[in-house]
C-alpha positions, 0 to 999 in steps of 0.5 A: 789846510794852509792853502785853504787858510791863506785863501781865506786871509787873502780875501779877508785882507780886502773886506774893510775896503770892499765894504767901503767900496760897495757902498754908493760914493755919495751915501750921506746926505748934504741936502734935506728935503721935506715932502708933501705929495698929493696923488692926482685924481682926474677923469675917474683915474689917478694920473700922477703925483704933485709934489711940494719939496721944502729945502733946509735953510742951509741948502736954501742959502746956497741955492739962492746966492746971487739970484736977487737981481733987484736987490730988494731982499725978496726972490720972486718966481722970475728970479728963481726961474733959472734955478728951477729949470736947472733943478728939473733937468737934473731931476729928470735924469733921476726919475724925479726920485719918484718911484711908483709901482702898480702890483709890484711892477714899476710904473712909467713916469711922464715928464714933469710939468707945472713947475715953479719955486718960491722963497718963503720964511728963509726956505726954498720950496719946489713945486711940480707934477709928475704924471703917470705914463698910463692912468691907473684906475681907482679899482686897480689894486696895489698902487704904491709910490715913494720919494727917495734918493738911492744914492742918499745924497738928498734925504727926503722925509715925508711931512709929519702932518699931511705928508701924503694926501688925495687930490680933489675928486678922489673916491671917498672910500679911498685912503692913503697909508704910509707904510714901511721904508724902502728896501729896494734901493742901491744903499739898501742892497749894498748893506744887504750884502752884509746882512743889513737893511737900510731905511731911507724912504717911506712907501705910501699905498692906495687902498680903496673899498670899505674894507680899506677904509675901515682898516685905515681908521682902525690901525696903521698898516703893518710892515710887509714881512719881506721888508722887515728886519729879520735878525740881529745883524739887520737890526743892528745895522738899521739902527746904526744907520738910522742913529747916524742919519738922525744925528747928522740931521740934527747937527745940520740944523744946529750948524745953522742955529749956531751961526745965527747965535753969534749975532745975538749971544756972547761971541766966545761961547757961541763960537765954542758951541759952533766948533763943537757942533762942526766937530760932531758934524765932521765925525758923523758926516764920515761915519756914514758910507762915502767915497773919501774913507773908501779911497784912503782905507783902500790906499793904506791897504794897498800901499802898505801904510803904517797906522801912524802914516794912515792917520797923517794921510787922513788929516792931510786929505781932510785939510786939503778938503777944507782949504778947497771949500774956503778957496772955492767960496772965497774966490767964486762967491765973495771975490767974483760975485758968482751965483750959487748955480755957478759955484755948484757947476765948478764943484762938479768939475772939481769932483770929476778932476778928484775922481780922475786923480784917484783912478790915476793913483789906483793905476799907479798902485797896481803897477807898483805892486806888480813891479815889485813882485816882477822884480822879486821874481827876476831876483828869485830866478837868479837865486836858484838858477843853474851854476849860481851857488848861493850857499857858497857866496860870501862878502869880502868882509867874510860875512855870510850873505844869509845873515844880514841884519840878523835875519836868517834865510829870508831877510829883508835885504836878501831879495834872492832869498825871499819867496815873495817881495819883502814888506819893506819893498811893498811899503816903500819910503815915506814921501810927503810928495806921494802923500800930498798927491793922494791927499790932493786927489781926495780933497780937491773936491770940497765937502758940500756941507762945508760949502753950505755953512760957508755960504750961510755964514757969509750971508749973515756977515760972518765969514770967519764963522763959516771958516772956523766951522769948515776947519773944525768940521775937517778935524772931526772927519779926519779923526773918523777916517783915521779909525777906518784907516787904522782898522784896514792897516791892523787887519792887514797886519793881523792877517799877515801874521796869522799866515806866518809873516816873516817865516813863510812865503804865505804871510808875504803873499797875504801882503801882496794880495792885500796890496793889489786888492786895495789898488784895484779898489782905488782904480775901479772906484776912480774910473767908475765915479769919473765916468759917472760925474761926466754923465750925471749931474746932481739936481741940488 
């Protein structure tokens, strides 16, 4: 029974970090896109989809930075051509975020064509057509398509009015019906392991024939049972994720409005409003799944950090990230006059460096844990080796070695007596250099949201407002991450106490298991996403 309880606790000690790890590293949106899609019909068959994607104004400001070559305040197709090519090259790697299927089987897509961009009313729009590799006849059953980013770095949403439509020439008895949200995606699968269902992309279904036309006119398409939330846990996770997503989108829009208000309203009240929204944005940004909180929670789990140290580490990492964003924008865009495209490329390199450093820290943590266990095993062997009468050993002062600092038999200072590394061995002394290393590794890559706000503020002639928003945003992020770090530490300590910390070897084994588990998560996360950052480039 004791062994069973111990095995369960060892597994439970790394649950928090494992949950954070299983979610995609980019799983919180930085770019919002409104989608208008046309199902193209030619020569008696449906041959592809024609997209119009309109980006939010904060991303637009970043994307067009430095592209107005003739300084006329307008952005024509020629000035946007380089940006369009970079976007399309990146989109190709992601299958254009277009997911089409026929009777449940994925449809192969061809290479995009007819692509161009326009800047109108402060927003950037991308037009392009994605052909099906094989045309689909109108009489074929079960044609569906959707637009979503499985990693949820980009939030795609169908336009409320006529977001999906049939192209010219399509049969009169064919209709498009917007159904339930996609569930077969990486983010949904990750939450699915915990019993949840995540909603990130609407499915559009084609139906033809008199029955389909009558049904479409009568009522909306009911959700397929396979994708419906079936229990309270699923509904809870779905509602929670939807709430965070909606509030973050609202805060994203409010950031832009708040910066603009600084020009038209009382500066002090507008600045306070901006600070409040930035704080909320930071909290919401951290409340969604993502890599920073996973790394820090895994690290405090592995390195035996106390709650106070976990909180300090969270704020240090957020501070480094905010400073990184200010330095990146200040040097590259303000001082060197780089374009948004060039700055984005530098941001990608910083991301690669960040993951490399995270992997190195993970490797060091594993070595640190194993070294502690090996050193203790060596001391343990001496304690019970032939010819060593430990019970008779006394210090010159006459104090029995078993009674150091009031502990009997298993004191922290008695390495030869403990069965596993003592908690003090696993935790180690606090080192500001050590803490700064993990903070630097996590925070060297600036938050994309902070960069967007900074660039937008610069465009409004309000550099200071962007800096204010960035650092207040960091405070909100740090507060949210601190909660998770505290939970990780508390969970580890509670598990160890239940298993008998301080009175049996099982409690110390829980500590070691948690340490190795957290260290392994940090290492695996760093390696996986370091490799991914070398092979994949975000298109936006």
